[in-house]
C-alpha positions as CSV (number, residue, x, y, z in Angstrom):
1,X,213.5,142.4,-41.5
2,X,210.8,142.5,-38.9
3,X,209.6,145.9,-38.0
4,X,208.8,146.9,-34.4
5,X,205.1,147.4,-35.3
6,X,205.0,144.0,-36.9
7,X,206.4,142.4,-33.8
8,X,203.9,144.2,-31.6
9,X,200.9,143.2,-33.8
10,X,202.3,139.6,-33.9
11,X,202.9,136.9,-31.4
12,X,205.5,138.9,-29.6
13,X,202.9,141.1,-27.9
14,X,202.6,138.9,-24.9
15,X,206.5,139.0,-24.5
16,X,206.3,142.9,-24.8
17,X,203.7,143.0,-22.1
18,X,205.9,140.9,-19.9
19,X,208.9,143.5,-20.6
20,X,206.3,146.3,-19.6
21,X,205.6,144.6,-16.3
22,X,209.3,144.1,-15.6
23,X,210.1,147.8,-16.4
24,X,207.2,148.9,-14.3
25,X,208.4,146.9,-11.3
26,X,211.9,148.3,-11.8
27,X,210.4,151.8,-11.8
28,X,211.8,152.5,-15.3
29,X,208.4,153.5,-16.5
30,X,207.3,157.1,-15.7
31,X,203.5,157.7,-16.2
32,X,202.6,161.1,-17.4
33,X,198.9,161.6,-17.9
34,X,197.4,158.9,-20.0
35,X,200.6,158.0,-21.8
36,X,203.4,155.9,-20.8
37,X,206.9,156.8,-21.6
38,X,209.6,154.1,-21.8
39,X,213.2,155.0,-22.8
40,X,211.9,157.9,-24.9
41,X,209.2,155.8,-26.7
42,X,205.6,156.9,-26.2
43,X,203.0,154.0,-26.0
């Protein structure tokens, strides 16, 4: 089983960045201060 942290530190980071851009364009990302909240997940 691959954990989310393993995927983030792996080669899927670029893919995650693409998702972040897509969500940002859709307006699903709400910036609060210096943290970014996506579907309840803090980055």
